[in-house]
N, CA, C and O atoms as a printed pandas DataFrame, in Angstrom:
     atom_number atom_name residue_name chain_id  residue_number  x_coord  y_coord  z_coord
0              1         N          MET        A               1  -20.296  -10.166   39.886
1              2        CA          MET        A               1  -20.441   -8.653   39.507
2              3         C          MET        A               1  -19.171   -8.121   39.081
3              4         O          MET        A               1  -19.009   -7.436   38.071
4              5         N          LEU        A               2  -18.085   -8.544   40.075
5              6        CA          LEU        A               2  -16.822   -8.224   39.738
6              7         C          LEU        A               2  -16.092   -8.773   38.286
7              8         O          LEU        A               2  -15.282   -8.155   37.595
8              9         N          LEU        A               3  -16.560   -9.913   38.096
9             10        CA          LEU        A               3  -16.320  -10.593   36.725
10            11         C          LEU        A               3  -16.675   -9.982   35.608
11            12         O          LEU        A               3  -15.980   -9.917   34.593
12            13         N          LEU        A               4  -18.079   -9.382   35.801
13            14        CA          LEU        A               4  -18.756   -8.634   34.482
14            15         C          LEU        A               4  -17.879   -7.326   34.436
15            16         O          LEU        A               4  -17.341   -6.993   33.380
16            17         N          ALA        A               5  -17.754   -6.659   35.475
17            18        CA          ALA        A               5  -16.815   -5.319   35.447
18            19         C          ALA        A               5  -15.491   -5.639   34.772
19            20         O          ALA        A               5  -15.117   -4.883   33.876
20            21         N          TRP        A               6  -14.795   -6.614   35.089
21            22        CA          TRP        A               6  -13.870   -7.014   34.500
22            23         C          TRP        A               6  -13.747   -7.298   32.907
23            24         O          TRP        A               6  -12.802   -7.002   32.176
24            25         N          ARG        A               7  -15.073   -8.015   32.539
25            26        CA          ARG        A               7  -15.170   -8.268   31.010
26            27         C          ARG        A               7  -15.408   -6.872   30.191
27            28         O          ARG        A               7  -14.921   -6.616   29.090
28            29         N          LYS        A               8  -16.330   -5.955   31.025
29            30        CA          LYS        A               8  -16.366   -4.781   30.423
30            31         C          LYS        A               8  -15.252   -4.096   30.156
31            32         O          LYS        A               8  -15.020   -3.608   29.051
32            33         N          TYR        A               9  -14.527   -4.019   31.105
33            34        CA          TYR        A               9  -13.066   -3.237   30.860
34            35         C          TYR        A               9  -12.308   -3.947   29.967
35            36         O          TYR        A               9  -11.510   -3.215   29.381
36            37         N          LEU        A              10  -12.258   -5.091   29.645
37            38        CA          LEU        A              10  -11.613   -5.758   28.716
38            39         C          LEU        A              10  -11.936   -5.351   27.437
39            40         O          LEU        A              10  -11.172   -5.083   26.510
40            41         N          PHE        A              11  -13.101   -5.333   27.474
41            42        CA          PHE        A              11  -13.830   -5.167   26.166
42            43         C          PHE        A              11  -13.589   -3.562   25.417
43            44         O          PHE        A              11  -13.415   -3.259   24.237
44            45         N          LEU        A              12  -13.651   -2.874   26.436
45            46        CA          LEU        A              12  -13.366   -1.292   26.105
46            47         C          LEU        A              12  -11.873   -1.283   25.777
47            48         O          LEU        A              12  -11.586   -0.649   24.761
48            49         N          VAL        A              13  -10.955   -1.811   26.381
49            50        CA          VAL        A              13   -9.478   -1.853   26.176
50            51         C          VAL        A              13   -9.285   -2.295   24.781
51            52         O          VAL        A              13   -8.950   -1.547   23.863
52            53         N          VAL        A              14   -9.508   -3.500   24.688
53            54        CA          VAL        A              14   -9.517   -4.228   23.231
54            55         C          VAL        A              14  -10.023   -3.551   21.849
55            56         O          VAL        A              14   -9.432   -3.550   20.770
56            57         N          GLY        A              15  -11.263   -2.982   22.168
57            58        CA          GLY        A              15  -12.142   -2.198   21.190
58            59         C          GLY        A              15  -11.327   -0.846   20.955
59            60         O          GLY        A              15  -11.094   -0.479   19.803
60            61         N          PHE        A              16  -10.941   -0.188   21.940
61            62        CA          PHE        A              16  -10.370    0.781   21.562
62            63         C          PHE        A              16   -9.127    0.691   20.640
63            64         O          PHE        A              16   -8.880    1.392   19.659
64            65         N          SER        A              17   -8.401   -0.318   21.165
65            66        CA          SER        A              17   -7.022   -0.578   20.450
66            67         C          SER        A              17   -6.949   -1.083   19.089
67            68         O          SER        A              17   -6.028   -0.914   18.290
68            69         N          ALA        A              18   -8.186   -1.813   18.900
69            70        CA          ALA        A              18   -8.795   -2.255   17.451
70            71         C          ALA        A              18   -8.834   -1.042   16.698
71            72         O          ALA        A              18   -8.172   -0.802   15.688
72            73         N          ALA        A              19   -9.889   -0.086   17.422
73            74        CA          ALA        A              19  -10.303    1.243   16.533
74            75         C          ALA        A              19   -9.175    2.322   16.329
75            76         O          ALA        A              19   -9.326    3.189   15.469
76            77         N          VAL        A              20   -8.215    2.282   16.996
77            78        CA          VAL        A              20   -7.093    3.334   16.968
78            79         C          VAL        A              20   -6.274    2.216   15.704
79            80         O          VAL        A              20   -6.070    2.812   14.646
80            81         N          MET        A              21   -5.887    0.974   15.711
81            82        CA          MET        A              21   -5.038    0.525   14.813
82            83         C          MET        A              21   -5.913    0.691   13.432
83            84         O          MET        A              21   -5.417    1.369   12.532
84            85         N          ILE        A              22   -6.996    0.186   13.273
85            86        CA          ILE        A              22   -7.837    0.351   12.041
86            87         C          ILE        A              22   -8.208    1.748   11.476
87            88         O          ILE        A              22   -8.238    1.953   10.263
88            89         N          GLY        A              23   -8.490    2.700   12.397
89            90        CA          GLY        A              23   -8.657    4.097   12.158
90            91         C          GLY        A              23   -7.531    4.809   11.522
91            92         O          GLY        A              23   -7.651    5.587   10.575
92            93         N          GLY        A              24   -6.726    4.573   11.949
93            94        CA          GLY        A              24   -5.341    5.373   11.150
94            95         C          GLY        A              24   -4.924    5.058    9.931
95            96         O          GLY        A              24   -5.202    3.993    9.380
96            97         N          CYS        A              25   -4.251    5.939    9.446
97            98        CA          CYS        A              25   -3.843    5.763    7.917
98            99         C          CYS        A              25   -2.144    5.669    7.793
99           100         O          CYS        A              25   -1.404    6.317    8.534
100          101         N          THR        A              26   -1.745    4.917    6.922
101          102        CA          THR        A              26   -0.195    4.878    6.636
102          103         C          THR        A              26    0.098    5.530    5.600
103          104         O          THR        A              26   -0.459    5.092    4.594
104          105         N          HIS        A              27    0.855    6.545    5.419
105          106        CA          HIS        A              27    1.311    7.473    4.133
106          107         C          HIS        A              27    2.418    6.670    3.527
107          108         O          HIS        A              27    3.486    6.396    4.076
108          109         N          ILE        A              28    2.024    6.320    2.308
109          110        CA          ILE        A              28    3.112    6.041    1.322
110          111         C          ILE        A              28    3.539    6.815    0.184
111          112         O          ILE        A              28    2.655    7.140   -0.608
112          113         N          ALA        A              29    4.628    7.143   -0.030
113          114        CA          ALA        A              29    4.961    8.029   -1.126
114          115         C          ALA        A              29    6.481    7.317   -1.695
115          116         O          ALA        A              29    7.187    6.512   -1.086
116          117         N          GLY        A              30    6.649    7.763   -2.727
117          118        CA          GLY        A              30    8.094    7.441   -3.372
118          119         C          GLY        A              30    7.984    7.807   -4.858
119          120         O          GLY        A              30    7.166    8.602   -5.318
120          121         N          THR        A              31    8.942    7.104   -5.574
121          122        CA          THR        A              31    9.250    7.217   -6.955
122          123         C          THR        A              31    9.338    5.806   -7.509
123          124         O          THR        A              31    9.898    4.867   -6.942
124          125         N          VAL        A              32    8.694    5.762   -8.730
125          126        CA          VAL        A              32    8.746    4.254   -9.627
126          127         C          VAL        A              32    9.765    4.828  -10.747
127          128         O          VAL        A              32    9.727    5.937  -11.278
128          129         N          GLU        A              33   10.839    3.600  -10.999
129          130        CA          GLU        A              33   11.705    3.909  -11.858
130          131         C          GLU        A              33   11.808    2.514  -12.707
131          132         O          GLU        A              33   11.477    1.411  -12.272
132          133         N          TRP        A              34   12.372    2.808  -14.101
133          134        CA          TRP        A              34   12.830    1.541  -14.663
134          135         C          TRP        A              34   14.090    0.886  -14.257
135          136         O          TRP        A              34   15.117    1.556  -14.149
136          137         N          GLU        A              35   14.076   -0.221  -14.055
137          138        CA          GLU        A              35   15.299   -0.851  -13.458
138          139         C          GLU        A              35   16.614   -0.604  -14.324
139          140         O          GLU        A              35   17.706   -0.437  -13.780
140          141         N          ASN        A              36   16.473   -0.594  -15.451
141          142        CA          ASN        A              36   17.843   -0.523  -16.245
142          143         C          ASN        A              36   18.536    0.872  -16.322
143          144         O          ASN        A              36   19.750    1.058  -16.406
144          145         N          THR        A              37   17.574    1.805  -16.278
145          146        CA          THR        A              37   18.010    3.100  -16.597
146          147         C          THR        A              37   17.877    4.170  -15.555
147          148         O          THR        A              37   18.265    5.325  -15.728
148          149         N          ASN        A              38   17.272    3.694  -14.397
149          150        CA          ASN        A              38   16.737    4.425  -13.282
150          151         C          ASN        A              38   15.875    5.750  -13.661
151          152         O          ASN        A              38   15.782    6.738  -12.932
152          153         N          GLN        A              39   15.333    5.612  -14.785
153          154        CA          GLN        A              39   14.461    6.838  -15.262
154          155         C          GLN        A              39   12.971    6.714  -14.569
155          156         O          GLN        A              39   12.380    5.671  -14.289
156          157         N          PRO        A              40   12.624    7.777  -14.414
157          158        CA          PRO        A              40   11.104    7.719  -13.531
158          159         C          PRO        A              40   10.111    7.243  -14.616
159          160         O          PRO        A              40   10.209    7.582  -15.795
160          161         N          VAL        A              41    9.191    6.469  -14.152
161          162        CA          VAL        A              41    8.103    5.852  -14.992
162          163         C          VAL        A              41    6.938    6.710  -14.958
163          164         O          VAL        A              41    6.317    6.758  -13.896
164          165         N          THR        A              42    6.511    7.440  -16.010
165          166        CA          THR        A              42    5.344    8.297  -15.883
166          167         C          THR        A              42    3.986    7.490  -16.102
167          168         O          THR        A              42    3.814    6.868  -17.151
168          169         N          GLY        A              43    2.977    7.512  -15.043
169          170        CA          GLY        A              43    1.977    6.622  -15.444
170          171         C          GLY        A              43    1.841    5.173  -14.951
171          172         O          GLY        A              43    0.899    4.447  -15.270
172          173         N          ALA        A              44    2.778    4.837  -14.209
173          174        CA          ALA        A              44    3.012    3.653  -13.633
174          175         C          ALA        A              44    1.684    3.605  -12.419
175          176         O          ALA        A              44    1.346    4.556  -11.716
176          177         N          GLN        A              45    1.203    2.514  -12.419
177          178        CA          GLN        A              45    0.132    2.192  -11.303
178          179         C          GLN        A              45    0.622    1.838  -10.181
179          180         O          GLN        A              45    1.377    0.869  -10.253
180          181         N          VAL        A              46    0.391    2.474   -8.718
181          182        CA          VAL        A              46    0.556    1.914   -7.560
182          183         C          VAL        A              46   -0.809    1.536   -7.161
183          184         O          VAL        A              46   -1.795    2.252   -7.333
184          185         N          SER        A              47   -0.810    0.133   -6.506
185          186        CA          SER        A              47   -2.335   -0.110   -5.971
186          187         C          SER        A              47   -2.195   -1.002   -4.719
187          188         O          SER        A              47   -1.201   -1.626   -4.345
188          189         N          VAL        A              48   -3.440   -0.916   -4.146
189          190        CA          VAL        A              48   -3.610   -1.867   -3.045
190          191         C          VAL        A              48   -4.408   -3.091   -3.600
191          192         O          VAL        A              48   -5.589   -2.939   -3.910
192          193         N          GLY        A              49   -3.835   -4.212   -3.722
193          194        CA          GLY        A              49   -4.350   -5.279   -4.374
194          195         C          GLY        A              49   -3.484   -5.514   -5.720
195          196         O          GLY        A              49   -2.926   -4.599   -6.327
196          197         N          GLU        A              50   -3.458   -6.750   -6.061
197          198        CA          GLU        A              50   -2.801   -7.226   -7.359
198          199         C          GLU        A              50   -3.420   -6.518   -8.491
199          200         O          GLU        A              50   -4.648   -6.573   -8.553
200          201         N          PRO        A              51   -2.727   -5.802   -9.480
201          202        CA          PRO        A              51   -3.454   -5.143  -10.597
202          203         C          PRO        A              51   -4.000   -6.291  -11.382
203          204         O          PRO        A              51   -3.441   -7.383  -11.489
204          205         N          GLY        A              52   -5.146   -5.949  -11.926
205          206        CA          GLY        A              52   -5.946   -6.828  -12.747
206          207         C          GLY        A              52   -6.593   -8.031  -12.086
207          208         O          GLY        A              52   -7.097   -8.952  -12.728
208          209         N          GLY        A              53   -6.547   -7.963  -10.707
209          210        CA          GLY        A              53   -7.107   -8.789   -9.901
210          211         C          GLY        A              53   -8.509   -8.531   -9.488
211          212         O          GLY        A              53   -9.033   -7.539   -9.995
212          213         N          ASP        A              54   -9.211   -9.240   -8.662
213          214        CA          ASP        A              54  -10.632   -8.624   -8.240
214          215         C          ASP        A              54  -10.548   -7.996   -6.724
215          216         O          ASP        A              54  -11.562   -7.706   -6.089
216          217         N          PHE        A              55   -9.378   -7.845   -6.286
217          218        CA          PHE        A              55   -9.747   -7.323   -4.811
218          219         C          PHE        A              55   -8.677   -6.064   -4.589
219          220         O          PHE        A              55   -8.038   -5.772   -3.579
220          221         N          VAL        A              56   -8.712   -5.408   -5.927
221          222        CA          VAL        A              56   -7.887   -3.947   -5.796
222          223         C          VAL        A              56   -8.907   -3.107   -5.388
223          224         O          VAL        A              56  -10.010   -2.888   -5.888
224          225         N          SER        A              57   -8.191   -2.532   -4.084
225          226        CA          SER        A              57   -9.228   -1.544   -3.238
226          227         C          SER        A              57   -8.886   -0.075   -3.581
227          228         O          SER        A              57   -9.802    0.725   -3.388
228          229         N          THR        A              58   -7.724    0.410   -4.055
229          230        CA          THR        A              58   -7.402    1.687   -4.770
230          231         C          THR        A              58   -6.184    1.614   -5.612
231          232         O          THR        A              58   -5.346    0.719   -5.507
232          233         N          THR        A              59   -6.128    2.580   -6.435
233          234        CA          THR        A              59   -5.065    2.510   -7.590
234          235         C          THR        A              59   -4.721    4.092   -7.962
235          236         O          THR        A              59   -5.610    4.871   -8.305
236          237         N          HIS        A              60   -3.369    4.459   -7.858
237          238        CA          HIS        A              60   -2.840    5.633   -8.082
238          239         C          HIS        A              60   -1.890    5.620   -8.977
239          240         O          HIS        A              60   -1.027    4.742   -8.969
240          241         N          SER        A              61   -1.929    6.864  -10.119
241          242        CA          SER        A              61   -0.899    6.632  -11.090
242          243         C          SER        A              61    0.118    7.657  -10.626
243          244         O          SER        A              61   -0.119    8.618   -9.894
244          245         N          THR        A              62    1.275    7.318  -11.154
245          246        CA          THR        A              62    2.640    8.406  -10.825
246          247         C          THR        A              62    2.416    9.442  -11.915
247          248         O          THR        A              62    1.910    9.245  -13.020
248          249         N          ASP        A              63    2.950   10.744  -11.338
249          250        CA          ASP        A              63    3.087   11.811  -12.221
250          251         C          ASP        A              63    4.154   11.906  -13.099
251          252         O          ASP        A              63    4.879   10.914  -13.170
252          253         N          ALA        A              64    4.445   12.962  -13.853
253          254        CA          ALA        A              64    5.437   12.981  -14.805
254          255         C          ALA        A              64    6.760   12.831  -14.341
255          256         O          ALA        A              64    7.649   12.657  -15.174
256          257         N          HIS        A              65    7.050   12.875  -13.035
257          258        CA          HIS        A              65    8.395   12.600  -12.514
258          259         C          HIS        A              65    8.542   11.390  -11.889
259          260         O          HIS        A              65    9.529   11.113  -11.209
260          261         N          GLY        A              66    7.242   10.356  -12.159
261          262        CA          GLY        A              66    7.413    8.949  -11.679
262          263         C          GLY        A              66    7.155    9.175  -10.097
263          264         O          GLY        A              66    7.817    8.380   -9.429
264          265         N          LYS        A              67    6.494    9.909   -9.459
265          266        CA          LYS        A              67    6.198   10.245   -8.098
266          267         C          LYS        A              67    4.865    9.831   -7.665
267          268         O          LYS        A              67    3.957   10.000   -8.479
268          269         N          PHE        A              68    4.537    9.234   -6.341
269          270        CA          PHE        A              68    3.395    8.939   -5.893
270          271         C          PHE        A              68    3.260    9.317   -4.675
271          272         O          PHE        A              68    4.292    9.384   -4.007
272          273         N          SER        A              69    2.028    9.652   -4.069
273          274        CA          SER        A              69    1.912    9.774   -2.743
274          275         C          SER        A              69    0.304    9.659   -2.333
275          276         O          SER        A              69   -0.569   10.312   -2.904
276          277         N          PHE        A              70    0.074    8.794   -1.335
277          278        CA          PHE        A              70   -1.161    8.508   -0.847
278          279         C          PHE        A              70   -1.227    7.721    0.424
279          280         O          PHE        A              70   -0.206    7.166    0.828
280          281         N          ASP        A              71   -2.553    7.617    1.200
281          282        CA          ASP        A              71   -2.645    7.113    2.417
282          283         C          ASP        A              71   -3.363    5.719    2.007
283          284         O          ASP        A              71   -4.219    5.531    1.143
284          285         N          ILE        A              72   -2.788    4.857    2.839
285          286        CA          ILE        A              72   -3.512    3.386    2.977
286          287         C          ILE        A              72   -3.901    2.943    4.396
287          288         O          ILE        A              72   -3.545    3.625    5.357
288          289         N          ASN        A              73   -4.640    1.793    4.561
289          290        CA          ASN        A              73   -4.948    1.143    5.669
290          291         C          ASN        A              73   -3.835    0.578    6.218
291          292         O          ASN        A              73   -3.162   -0.056    5.405
292          293         N          PRO        A              74   -3.380    0.606    7.460
293          294        CA          PRO        A              74   -2.139    0.225    7.935
294          295         C          PRO        A              74   -2.212   -1.705    7.667
295          296         O          PRO        A              74   -1.279   -2.508    7.674
296          297         N          LEU        A              75   -3.465   -1.904    7.485
297          298        CA          LEU        A              75   -3.532   -3.295    7.401
298          299         C          LEU        A              75   -3.037   -3.843    6.038
299          300         O          LEU        A              75   -2.528   -4.953    5.887
300          301         N          ASP        A              76   -3.247   -2.939    5.080
301          302        CA          ASP        A              76   -2.908   -3.150    3.585
302          303         C          ASP        A              76   -1.085   -2.978    3.215
303          304         O          ASP        A              76   -0.641   -3.039    2.068
304          305         N          VAL        A              77   -0.438   -2.811    4.156
305          306        CA          VAL        A              77    1.170   -2.573    3.776
306          307         C          VAL        A              77    1.685   -3.962    3.184
307          308         O          VAL        A              77    2.733   -3.988    2.540
308          309         N          ASP        A              78    1.006   -5.005    3.387
309          310        CA          ASP        A              78    1.561   -6.317    2.598
310          311         C          ASP        A              78    0.696   -6.546    1.533
311          312         O          ASP        A              78    0.451   -7.733    1.318
312          313         N          ASP        A              79    0.092   -5.604    0.705
313          314        CA          ASP        A              79   -0.655   -5.864   -0.375
314          315         C          ASP        A              79   -0.518   -4.708   -1.473
315          316         O          ASP        A              79   -1.355   -4.431   -2.332
316          317         N          VAL        A              80    0.707   -4.102   -1.259
317          318        CA          VAL        A              80    1.098   -2.998   -2.256
318          319         C          VAL        A              80    1.763   -3.399   -3.728
319          320         O          VAL        A              80    2.803   -4.057   -3.742
320          321         N          TRP        A              81    1.211   -3.035   -4.799
321          322        CA          TRP        A              81    1.718   -3.753   -6.066
322          323         C          TRP        A              81    2.087   -2.151   -6.930
323          324         O          TRP        A              81    1.593   -1.024   -6.899
324          325         N          VAL        A              82    2.881   -2.611   -7.444
325          326        CA          VAL        A              82    3.414   -1.584   -8.913
326          327         C          VAL        A              82    3.559   -1.990  -10.000
327          328         O          VAL        A              82    4.354   -2.919  -10.137
328          329         N          TRP        A              83    2.890   -1.486  -11.134
329          330        CA          TRP        A              83    3.364   -1.941  -12.522
330          331         C          TRP        A              83    3.259   -0.570  -13.665
331          332         O          TRP        A              83    2.682    0.501  -13.471
332          333         N          SER        A              84    3.782   -0.875  -14.506
333          334        CA          SER        A              84    4.024    0.123  -15.534
334          335         C          SER        A              84    2.889    0.787  -16.037
335          336         O          SER        A              84    2.931    1.922  -16.511
336          337         N          GLY        A              85    1.787    0.036  -15.933
337          338        CA          GLY        A              85    0.471    0.980  -16.518
338          339         C          GLY        A              85    0.276    0.466  -17.878
339          340         O          GLY        A              85   -0.727    0.874  -18.464
340          341         N          GLN        A              86    1.213   -0.528  -18.620
341          342        CA          GLN        A              86    1.080   -0.595  -19.949
342          343         C          GLN        A              86    1.235   -2.076  -20.086
343          344         O          GLN        A              86    1.916   -2.723  -19.291
344          345         N          GLY        A              87    0.487   -2.707  -21.277
345          346        CA          GLY        A              87    0.561   -4.271  -21.151
346          347         C          GLY        A              87   -0.331   -4.907  -20.117
347          348         O          GLY        A              87   -1.345   -4.344  -19.704
348          349         N          ASN        A              88    0.079   -6.117  -19.700
349          350        CA          ASN        A              88   -0.650   -6.957  -18.903
350          351         C          ASN        A              88   -0.263   -7.136  -17.379
351          352         O          ASN        A              88    0.637   -7.898  -17.027
352          353         N          PRO        A              89   -0.908   -6.479  -16.625
353          354        CA          PRO        A              89   -0.375   -6.149  -15.263
354          355         C          PRO        A              89   -0.194   -7.778  -14.526
355          356         O          PRO        A              89    0.425   -7.872  -13.466
356          357         N          ALA        A              90   -0.784   -8.997  -15.186
357          358        CA          ALA        A              90   -0.489  -10.181  -14.622
358          359         C          ALA        A              90    0.871  -10.664  -14.951
359          360         O          ALA        A              90    1.384  -11.644  -14.411
360          361         N          LEU        A              91    1.407   -9.968  -15.819
361          362        CA          LEU        A              91    2.799  -10.458  -16.495
362          363         C          LEU        A              91    3.928   -9.606  -15.550
363          364         O          LEU        A              91    4.916  -10.137  -15.043
364          365         N          ASN        A              92    3.605   -8.318  -15.435
365          366        CA          ASN        A              92    4.814   -7.412  -15.019
366          367         C          ASN        A              92    4.515   -6.657  -14.050
367          368         O          ASN        A              92    5.113   -5.583  -13.995
368          369         N          ALA        A              93    3.469   -6.991  -12.951
369          370        CA          ALA        A              93    3.181   -6.210  -11.786
370          371         C          ALA        A              93    4.380   -6.698  -10.704
371          372         O          ALA        A              93    4.779   -7.858  -10.598
372          373         N          VAL        A              94    4.824   -5.628   -9.985
373          374        CA          VAL        A              94    5.738   -6.115   -8.797
374          375         C          VAL        A              94    5.275   -6.100   -7.384
375          376         O          VAL        A              94    4.948   -4.972   -7.015
376          377         N          HIS        A              95    5.179   -6.859   -6.658
377          378        CA          HIS        A              95    4.775   -6.841   -5.308
378          379         C          HIS        A              95    5.832   -6.335   -4.618
379          380         O          HIS        A              95    6.975   -6.791   -4.650
380          381         N          VAL        A              96    5.380   -5.194   -3.859
381          382        CA          VAL        A              96    6.440   -4.365   -2.850
382          383         C          VAL        A              96    6.282   -5.143   -1.549
383          384         O          VAL        A              96    5.221   -5.446   -1.003
384          385         N          ASP        A              97    7.625   -5.437   -1.116
385          386        CA          ASP        A              97    7.865   -6.129    0.147
386          387         C          ASP        A              97    7.201   -5.189    1.223
387          388         O          ASP        A              97    7.343   -3.969    1.134
388          389         N          PRO        A              98    6.524   -5.728    2.170
389          390        CA          PRO        A              98    6.047   -4.896    3.418
390          391         C          PRO        A              98    6.971   -4.145    4.062
391          392         O          PRO        A              98    6.708   -3.005    4.445
392          393         N          ASP        A              99    8.219   -4.753    4.253
393          394        CA          ASP        A              99    9.300   -4.102    4.963
394          395         C          ASP        A              99    9.736   -2.951    4.367
395          396         O          ASP        A              99   10.451   -2.207    5.038
396          397         N          GLN        A             100    9.402   -2.596    3.038
397          398        CA          GLN        A             100   10.013   -1.753    2.042
398          399         C          GLN        A             100    8.877   -0.511    1.982
399          400         O          GLN        A             100    9.208    0.590    1.542
400          401         N          VAL        A             101    7.779   -0.726    2.367
401          402        CA          VAL        A             101    6.368    0.300    2.249
402          403         C          VAL        A             101    6.827    1.571    3.148
403          404         O          VAL        A             101    7.029    1.207    4.306
404          405         N          ASN        A             102    6.997    2.630    2.996
405          406        CA          ASN        A             102    7.115    3.916    3.580
406          407         C          ASN        A             102    6.865    5.191    2.780
407          408         O          ASN        A             102    6.244    5.159    1.717
408          409         N          ASP        A             103    7.283    6.149    3.228
409          410        CA          ASP        A             103    6.829    7.598    2.678
410          411         C          ASP        A             103    7.966    8.151    1.812
411          412         O          ASP        A             103    8.031    9.304    1.384
412          413         N          HIS        A             104    9.089    6.905    1.562
413          414        CA          HIS        A             104   10.185    7.719    0.640
414          415         C          HIS        A             104   10.887    6.523   -0.106
415          416         O          HIS        A             104   12.103    6.414   -0.265
416          417         N          MET        A             105    9.971    5.692   -0.513
417          418        CA          MET        A             105   10.414    4.496   -1.177
418          419         C          MET        A             105   10.730    4.550   -2.696
419          420         O          MET        A             105   10.051    5.309   -3.387
420          421         N          THR        A             106   11.559    3.917   -3.182
421          422        CA          THR        A             106   11.729    3.989   -4.691
422          423         C          THR        A             106   11.464    2.418   -5.134
423          424         O          THR        A             106   11.903    1.543   -4.387
424          425         N          VAL        A             107   10.905    2.124   -6.081
425          426        CA          VAL        A             107   10.342    0.933   -6.612
426          427         C          VAL        A             107   10.906    0.870   -8.206
427          428         O          VAL        A             107   10.454    1.643   -9.051
428          429         N          GLN        A             108   11.830   -0.025   -8.490
429          430        CA          GLN        A             108   12.229   -0.400   -9.738
430          431         C          GLN        A             108   11.324   -1.408  -10.560
431          432         O          GLN        A             108   11.201   -2.525  -10.059
432          433         N          ILE        A             109   10.817   -1.213  -11.497
433          434        CA          ILE        A             109   10.461   -2.307  -12.295
434          435         C          ILE        A             109   11.040   -2.463  -13.820
435          436         O          ILE        A             109   11.600   -1.559  -14.439
436          437         N          SER        A             110   10.798   -3.775  -14.299
437          438        CA          SER        A             110   11.576   -3.963  -15.558
438          439         C          SER        A             110   10.511   -3.565  -16.410
439          440         O          SER        A             110    9.345   -3.344  -16.084
440          441         N          GLN        A             111   11.205   -3.472  -17.916
441          442        CA          GLN        A             111   10.636   -2.769  -19.061
442          443         C          GLN        A             111    9.988   -4.172  -19.714
443          444         O          GLN        A             111    9.356   -4.127  -20.769
């Protein structure tokens, strides 16, 4: 009986921890700039999942000042991509290093 009670307790603790981790959101925000000129990129695409791929879960465009802001699942911080929104994303998409994903990042892309 004691073993059964222990298992139920462990299940509740692990289940609650997983629910908190998955249920939360990570806010990401920043600016996309051209690498050579540091000028903002209007209409750049910031996505979770590689642009042009099969597993893109969300995509947001930058505004007239190259800025973006949205929430993602904390488990997706290693799958943030940026591209200019022009041409072939498979050729010029930039993967954002998970250590750099935050709410005040600057991502530079080449033209």
